[in-house]
PDB file as gemmi writes it, atoms N, CA and C in Angstrom:
CRYST1    1.000    1.000    1.000  90.00  90.00  90.00 P 1                      
ATOM      1  N   MET A   1     107.264  79.765 214.888  1.00  0.00           N  
ATOM      2  CA  MET A   1     106.322  79.863 213.783  1.00  0.00           C  
ATOM      3  C   MET A   1     106.590  78.716 212.805  1.00  0.00           C  
ATOM      4  N   PRO A   2     105.538  78.051 212.352  1.00  0.00           N  
ATOM      5  CA  PRO A   2     105.732  76.945 211.402  1.00  0.00           C  
ATOM      6  C   PRO A   2     106.157  77.449 210.021  1.00  0.00           C  
ATOM      7  N   ARG A   3     106.772  76.570 209.282  1.00  0.00           N  
ATOM      8  CA  ARG A   3     107.164  76.885 207.911  1.00  0.00           C  
ATOM      9  C   ARG A   3     105.901  77.225 207.117  1.00  0.00           C  
ATOM     10  N   GLN A   4     106.008  78.201 206.202  1.00  0.00           N  
ATOM     11  CA  GLN A   4     104.878  78.621 205.375  1.00  0.00           C  
ATOM     12  C   GLN A   4     105.268  78.553 203.909  1.00  0.00           C  
ATOM     13  N   TYR A   5     104.237  78.489 203.050  1.00  0.00           N  
ATOM     14  CA  TYR A   5     104.502  78.445 201.614  1.00  0.00           C  
ATOM     15  C   TYR A   5     103.410  79.156 200.836  1.00  0.00           C  
ATOM     16  N   ILE A   6     103.739  79.441 199.578  1.00  0.00           N  
ATOM     17  CA  ILE A   6     102.784  79.928 198.585  1.00  0.00           C  
ATOM     18  C   ILE A   6     103.128  79.195 197.286  1.00  0.00           C  
ATOM     19  N   ASP A   7     102.114  78.788 196.550  1.00  0.00           N  
ATOM     20  CA  ASP A   7     102.319  77.920 195.393  1.00  0.00           C  
ATOM     21  C   ASP A   7     101.589  78.495 194.177  1.00  0.00           C  
ATOM     22  N   CYS A   8     102.338  78.943 193.189  1.00  0.00           N  
ATOM     23  CA  CYS A   8     101.739  79.524 191.980  1.00  0.00           C  
ATOM     24  C   CYS A   8     100.859  78.525 191.235  1.00  0.00           C  
ATOM     25  N   ARG A   9     101.115  77.245 191.409  1.00  0.00           N  
ATOM     26  CA  ARG A   9     100.329  76.232 190.695  1.00  0.00           C  
ATOM     27  C   ARG A   9      98.862  76.268 191.113  1.00  0.00           C  
ATOM     28  N   GLU A  10      98.551  76.881 192.248  1.00  0.00           N  
ATOM     29  CA  GLU A  10      97.175  76.947 192.721  1.00  0.00           C  
ATOM     30  C   GLU A  10      96.362  78.042 192.036  1.00  0.00           C  
ATOM     31  N   TYR A  11      97.023  78.921 191.295  1.00  0.00           N  
ATOM     32  CA  TYR A  11      96.349  80.083 190.718  1.00  0.00           C  
ATOM     33  C   TYR A  11      96.603  80.153 189.219  1.00  0.00           C  
ATOM     34  N   PRO A  12      95.576  80.437 188.440  1.00  0.00           N  
ATOM     35  CA  PRO A  12      95.745  80.478 186.984  1.00  0.00           C  
ATOM     36  C   PRO A  12      96.641  81.638 186.557  1.00  0.00           C  
ATOM     37  N   SER A  13      97.466  81.379 185.564  1.00  0.00           N  
ATOM     38  CA  SER A  13      98.287  82.443 184.981  1.00  0.00           C  
ATOM     39  C   SER A  13      98.548  82.113 183.519  1.00  0.00           C  
ATOM     40  N   THR A  14      98.885  83.119 182.757  1.00  0.00           N  
ATOM     41  CA  THR A  14      99.155  82.904 181.338  1.00  0.00           C  
ATOM     42  C   THR A  14     100.443  82.125 181.130  1.00  0.00           C  
ATOM     43  N   THR A  15     101.318  82.113 182.129  1.00  0.00           N  
ATOM     44  CA  THR A  15     102.593  81.408 181.999  1.00  0.00           C  
ATOM     45  C   THR A  15     102.544  79.986 182.546  1.00  0.00           C  
ATOM     46  N   ASN A  16     101.402  79.590 183.156  1.00  0.00           N  
ATOM     47  CA  ASN A  16     101.310  78.275 183.806  1.00  0.00           C  
ATOM     48  C   ASN A  16     102.484  78.049 184.756  1.00  0.00           C  
ATOM     49  N   CYS A  17     102.739  79.037 185.572  1.00  0.00           N  
ATOM     50  CA  CYS A  17     103.871  79.032 186.491  1.00  0.00           C  
ATOM     51  C   CYS A  17     103.789  77.849 187.452  1.00  0.00           C  
ATOM     52  N   SER A  18     104.910  77.183 187.661  1.00  0.00           N  
ATOM     53  CA  SER A  18     104.959  76.031 188.560  1.00  0.00           C  
ATOM     54  C   SER A  18     105.827  76.286 189.790  1.00  0.00           C  
ATOM     55  N   VAL A  19     106.118  77.542 190.091  1.00  0.00           N  
ATOM     56  CA  VAL A  19     106.974  77.890 191.222  1.00  0.00           C  
ATOM     57  C   VAL A  19     106.197  77.808 192.526  1.00  0.00           C  
ATOM     58  N   ALA A  20     106.827  77.215 193.521  1.00  0.00           N  
ATOM     59  CA  ALA A  20     106.318  77.208 194.891  1.00  0.00           C  
ATOM     60  C   ALA A  20     107.447  77.699 195.784  1.00  0.00           C  
ATOM     61  N   LEU A  21     107.131  78.615 196.681  1.00  0.00           N  
ATOM     62  CA  LEU A  21     108.126  79.187 197.579  1.00  0.00           C  
ATOM     63  C   LEU A  21     107.759  78.854 199.014  1.00  0.00           C  
ATOM     64  N   CYS A  22     108.767  78.595 199.856  1.00  0.00           N  
ATOM     65  CA  CYS A  22     108.503  78.370 201.273  1.00  0.00           C  
ATOM     66  C   CYS A  22     109.646  78.963 202.092  1.00  0.00           C  
ATOM     67  N   ALA A  23     109.338  79.303 203.342  1.00  0.00           N  
ATOM     68  CA  ALA A  23     110.319  79.913 204.230  1.00  0.00           C  
ATOM     69  C   ALA A  23     109.889  79.694 205.674  1.00  0.00           C  
ATOM     70  N   ASP A  24     110.825  79.921 206.591  1.00  0.00           N  
ATOM     71  CA  ASP A  24     110.553  79.766 208.015  1.00  0.00           C  
ATOM     72  C   ASP A  24     109.945  81.011 208.637  1.00  0.00           C  
ATOM     73  N   SER A  25     109.988  82.149 207.933  1.00  0.00           N  
ATOM     74  CA  SER A  25     109.380  83.362 208.473  1.00  0.00           C  
ATOM     75  C   SER A  25     108.477  83.995 207.418  1.00  0.00           C  
ATOM     76  N   GLU A  26     107.404  84.620 207.892  1.00  0.00           N  
ATOM     77  CA  GLU A  26     106.455  85.263 206.989  1.00  0.00           C  
ATOM     78  C   GLU A  26     107.116  86.402 206.219  1.00  0.00           C  
ATOM     79  N   SER A  27     107.979  87.159 206.874  1.00  0.00           N  
ATOM     80  CA  SER A  27     108.616  88.293 206.192  1.00  0.00           C  
ATOM     81  C   SER A  27     109.554  87.820 205.078  1.00  0.00           C  
ATOM     82  N   GLU A  28     110.273  86.741 205.315  1.00  0.00           N  
ATOM     83  CA  GLU A  28     111.158  86.198 204.283  1.00  0.00           C  
ATOM     84  C   GLU A  28     110.349  85.669 203.103  1.00  0.00           C  
ATOM     85  N   LEU A  29     109.262  84.973 203.390  1.00  0.00           N  
ATOM     86  CA  LEU A  29     108.408  84.449 202.332  1.00  0.00           C  
ATOM     87  C   LEU A  29     107.755  85.583 201.559  1.00  0.00           C  
ATOM     88  N   LEU A  30     107.312  86.616 202.252  1.00  0.00           N  
ATOM     89  CA  LEU A  30     106.680  87.743 201.580  1.00  0.00           C  
ATOM     90  C   LEU A  30     107.655  88.435 200.641  1.00  0.00           C  
ATOM     91  N   ASP A  31     108.881  88.659 201.080  1.00  0.00           N  
ATOM     92  CA  ASP A  31     109.876  89.292 200.208  1.00  0.00           C  
ATOM     93  C   ASP A  31     110.121  88.465 198.951  1.00  0.00           C  
ATOM     94  N   ALA A  32     110.248  87.152 199.112  1.00  0.00           N  
ATOM     95  CA  ALA A  32     110.482  86.271 197.961  1.00  0.00           C  
ATOM     96  C   ALA A  32     109.271  86.234 197.033  1.00  0.00           C  
ATOM     97  N   ALA A  33     108.073  86.182 197.613  1.00  0.00           N  
ATOM     98  CA  ALA A  33     106.854  86.129 196.809  1.00  0.00           C  
ATOM     99  C   ALA A  33     106.649  87.421 196.026  1.00  0.00           C  
ATOM    100  N   VAL A  34     106.932  88.550 196.656  1.00  0.00           N  
ATOM    101  CA  VAL A  34     106.804  89.837 195.963  1.00  0.00           C  
ATOM    102  C   VAL A  34     107.800  89.916 194.824  1.00  0.00           C  
ATOM    103  N   GLN A  35     109.041  89.532 195.085  1.00  0.00           N  
ATOM    104  CA  GLN A  35     110.059  89.566 194.037  1.00  0.00           C  
ATOM    105  C   GLN A  35     109.639  88.684 192.857  1.00  0.00           C  
ATOM    106  N   HIS A  36     109.113  87.516 193.139  1.00  0.00           N  
ATOM    107  CA  HIS A  36     108.656  86.611 192.074  1.00  0.00           C  
ATOM    108  C   HIS A  36     107.474  87.225 191.317  1.00  0.00           C  
ATOM    109  N   ALA A  37     106.501  87.755 192.046  1.00  0.00           N  
ATOM    110  CA  ALA A  37     105.319  88.337 191.409  1.00  0.00           C  
ATOM    111  C   ALA A  37     105.681  89.505 190.499  1.00  0.00           C  
ATOM    112  N   VAL A  38     106.663  90.291 190.906  1.00  0.00           N  
ATOM    113  CA  VAL A  38     107.078  91.453 190.121  1.00  0.00           C  
ATOM    114  C   VAL A  38     107.890  91.018 188.902  1.00  0.00           C  
ATOM    115  N   THR A  39     108.909  90.191 189.112  1.00  0.00           N  
ATOM    116  CA  THR A  39     109.826  89.858 188.009  1.00  0.00           C  
ATOM    117  C   THR A  39     109.241  88.860 187.021  1.00  0.00           C  
ATOM    118  N   VAL A  40     108.449  87.915 187.495  1.00  0.00           N  
ATOM    119  CA  VAL A  40     107.929  86.867 186.605  1.00  0.00           C  
ATOM    120  C   VAL A  40     106.532  87.198 186.083  1.00  0.00           C  
ATOM    121  N   HIS A  41     105.677  87.716 186.951  1.00  0.00           N  
ATOM    122  CA  HIS A  41     104.275  87.915 186.572  1.00  0.00           C  
ATOM    123  C   HIS A  41     103.932  89.360 186.237  1.00  0.00           C  
ATOM    124  N   GLY A  42     104.897  90.274 186.353  1.00  0.00           N  
ATOM    125  CA  GLY A  42     104.688  91.648 185.923  1.00  0.00           C  
ATOM    126  C   GLY A  42     103.845  92.510 186.846  1.00  0.00           C  
ATOM    127  N   HIS A  43     103.661  92.072 188.103  1.00  0.00           N  
ATOM    128  CA  HIS A  43     102.910  92.888 189.061  1.00  0.00           C  
ATOM    129  C   HIS A  43     103.771  94.043 189.547  1.00  0.00           C  
ATOM    130  N   THR A  44     103.125  95.019 190.161  1.00  0.00           N  
ATOM    131  CA  THR A  44     103.818  96.152 190.767  1.00  0.00           C  
ATOM    132  C   THR A  44     103.826  95.944 192.275  1.00  0.00           C  
ATOM    133  N   ASP A  45     104.979  96.203 192.888  1.00  0.00           N  
ATOM    134  CA  ASP A  45     105.119  96.049 194.332  1.00  0.00           C  
ATOM    135  C   ASP A  45     104.350  97.165 195.033  1.00  0.00           C  
ATOM    136  N   THR A  46     103.182  96.827 195.548  1.00  0.00           N  
ATOM    137  CA  THR A  46     102.338  97.781 196.262  1.00  0.00           C  
ATOM    138  C   THR A  46     101.928  97.176 197.604  1.00  0.00           C  
ATOM    139  N   PRO A  47     101.471  98.000 198.530  1.00  0.00           N  
ATOM    140  CA  PRO A  47     100.953  97.446 199.787  1.00  0.00           C  
ATOM    141  C   PRO A  47      99.802  96.467 199.562  1.00  0.00           C  
ATOM    142  N   GLU A  48      98.977  96.731 198.552  1.00  0.00           N  
ATOM    143  CA  GLU A  48      97.856  95.841 198.252  1.00  0.00           C  
ATOM    144  C   GLU A  48      98.340  94.471 197.778  1.00  0.00           C  
ATOM    145  N   LEU A  49      99.366  94.468 196.904  1.00  0.00           N  
ATOM    146  CA  LEU A  49      99.929  93.197 196.440  1.00  0.00           C  
ATOM    147  C   LEU A  49     100.495  92.421 197.625  1.00  0.00           C  
ATOM    148  N   ARG A  50     101.234  93.082 198.488  1.00  0.00           N  
ATOM    149  CA  ARG A  50     101.820  92.419 199.651  1.00  0.00           C  
ATOM    150  C   ARG A  50     100.741  91.830 200.556  1.00  0.00           C  
ATOM    151  N   LYS A  51      99.670  92.563 200.759  1.00  0.00           N  
ATOM    152  CA  LYS A  51      98.576  92.080 201.601  1.00  0.00           C  
ATOM    153  C   LYS A  51      97.914  90.866 200.960  1.00  0.00           C  
ATOM    154  N   GLN A  52      97.678  90.942 199.653  1.00  0.00           N  
ATOM    155  CA  GLN A  52      97.042  89.827 198.950  1.00  0.00           C  
ATOM    156  C   GLN A  52      97.922  88.578 199.002  1.00  0.00           C  
ATOM    157  N   LEU A  53      99.213  88.739 198.730  1.00  0.00           N  
ATOM    158  CA  LEU A  53     100.109  87.584 198.764  1.00  0.00           C  
ATOM    159  C   LEU A  53     100.160  86.972 200.157  1.00  0.00           C  
ATOM    160  N   ALA A  54     100.293  87.798 201.182  1.00  0.00           N  
ATOM    161  CA  ALA A  54     100.365  87.291 202.559  1.00  0.00           C  
ATOM    162  C   ALA A  54      99.097  86.521 202.928  1.00  0.00           C  
ATOM    163  N   SER A  55      97.961  86.928 202.381  1.00  0.00           N  
ATOM    164  CA  SER A  55      96.708  86.244 202.690  1.00  0.00           C  
ATOM    165  C   SER A  55      96.650  84.843 202.062  1.00  0.00           C  
ATOM    166  N   LEU A  56      97.530  84.573 201.100  1.00  0.00           N  
ATOM    167  CA  LEU A  56      97.545  83.281 200.412  1.00  0.00           C  
ATOM    168  C   LEU A  56      98.524  82.287 201.030  1.00  0.00           C  
ATOM    169  N   PHE A  57      99.297  82.708 202.027  1.00  0.00           N  
ATOM    170  CA  PHE A  57     100.281  81.826 202.659  1.00  0.00           C  
ATOM    171  C   PHE A  57      99.568  80.697 203.395  1.00  0.00           C  
ATOM    172  N   LYS A  58     100.188  79.517 203.343  1.00  0.00           N  
ATOM    173  CA  LYS A  58      99.669  78.341 204.037  1.00  0.00           C  
ATOM    174  C   LYS A  58     100.777  77.772 204.908  1.00  0.00           C  
ATOM    175  N   ASN A  59     100.396  77.130 205.985  1.00  0.00           N  
ATOM    176  CA  ASN A  59     101.379  76.481 206.848  1.00  0.00           C  
ATOM    177  C   ASN A  59     101.843  75.177 206.223  1.00  0.00           C  
ATOM    178  N   GLY A  60     103.114  74.865 206.414  1.00  0.00           N  
ATOM    179  CA  GLY A  60     103.672  73.625 205.917  1.00  0.00           C  
ATOM    180  C   GLY A  60     104.575  73.860 204.722  1.00  0.00           C  
ATOM    181  N   THR A  61     104.659  72.860 203.872  1.00  0.00           N  
ATOM    182  CA  THR A  61     105.470  72.937 202.653  1.00  0.00           C  
ATOM    183  C   THR A  61     104.593  72.581 201.460  1.00  0.00           C  
ATOM    184  N   PRO A  62     104.954  73.059 200.267  1.00  0.00           N  
ATOM    185  CA  PRO A  62     104.124  72.772 199.097  1.00  0.00           C  
ATOM    186  C   PRO A  62     104.090  71.279 198.778  1.00  0.00           C  
ATOM    187  N   PRO A  63     102.955  70.799 198.290  1.00  0.00           N  
ATOM    188  CA  PRO A  63     102.863  69.390 197.908  1.00  0.00           C  
ATOM    189  C   PRO A  63     103.680  69.111 196.645  1.00  0.00           C  
ATOM    190  N   LEU A  64     104.099  67.878 196.491  1.00  0.00           N  
ATOM    191  CA  LEU A  64     104.851  67.504 195.289  1.00  0.00           C  
ATOM    192  C   LEU A  64     103.967  67.551 194.051  1.00  0.00           C  
ATOM    193  N   GLN A  65     102.731  67.097 194.182  1.00  0.00           N  
ATOM    194  CA  GLN A  65     101.795  67.115 193.062  1.00  0.00           C  
ATOM    195  C   GLN A  65     101.148  68.489 192.969  1.00  0.00           C  
ATOM    196  N   ALA A  66     100.875  68.917 191.762  1.00  0.00           N  
ATOM    197  CA  ALA A  66     100.224  70.212 191.557  1.00  0.00           C  
ATOM    198  C   ALA A  66      98.838  70.199 192.190  1.00  0.00           C  
ATOM    199  N   PRO A  67      98.550  71.201 193.032  1.00  0.00           N  
ATOM    200  CA  PRO A  67      97.214  71.293 193.617  1.00  0.00           C  
ATOM    201  C   PRO A  67      96.197  71.788 192.609  1.00  0.00           C  
ATOM    202  N   ALA A  68      94.936  71.698 192.969  1.00  0.00           N  
ATOM    203  CA  ALA A  68      93.864  72.192 192.111  1.00  0.00           C  
ATOM    204  C   ALA A  68      93.999  73.706 191.937  1.00  0.00           C  
ATOM    205  N   VAL A  69      93.699  74.186 190.756  1.00  0.00           N  
ATOM    206  CA  VAL A  69      93.779  75.624 190.456  1.00  0.00           C  
ATOM    207  C   VAL A  69      92.615  76.333 191.111  1.00  0.00           C  
ATOM    208  N   GLN A  70      92.921  77.473 191.765  1.00  0.00           N  
ATOM    209  CA  GLN A  70      91.903  78.302 192.415  1.00  0.00           C  
ATOM    210  C   GLN A  70      91.836  79.639 191.711  1.00  0.00           C  
ATOM    211  N   LYS A  71      90.796  80.383 192.013  1.00  0.00           N  
ATOM    212  CA  LYS A  71      90.649  81.737 191.471  1.00  0.00           C  
ATOM    213  C   LYS A  71      91.321  82.705 192.426  1.00  0.00           C  
ATOM    214  N   MET A  72      92.122  83.649 191.872  1.00  0.00           N  
ATOM    215  CA  MET A  72      92.769  84.657 192.696  1.00  0.00           C  
ATOM    216  C   MET A  72      91.707  85.543 193.332  1.00  0.00           C  
ATOM    217  N   PRO A  73      91.848  85.842 194.637  1.00  0.00           N  
ATOM    218  CA  PRO A  73      90.880  86.725 195.276  1.00  0.00           C  
ATOM    219  C   PRO A  73      90.956  88.131 194.700  1.00  0.00           C  
ATOM    220  N   ALA A  74      89.842  88.808 194.661  1.00  0.00           N  
ATOM    221  CA  ALA A  74      89.789  90.161 194.114  1.00  0.00           C  
ATOM    222  C   ALA A  74      90.252  91.190 195.121  1.00  0.00           C  
TER     223      ALA A  74                                                      
END                                                                             
């Protein structure tokens, strides 16, 4: 499985978070992303949050430059 990442810089937040996480396995990345979403952004660890975060994973590694901001899916 290729390396995957999720990048907070792609999504608007009140904290202007610049954290990007990457891992070699989806389960490892999901655990890290959930922990970050809960501790930094105040989300609650739910199956829905996990599903939403997993849907945002991309193959590869995060770019050095901040990507364009997107709207979080509903």
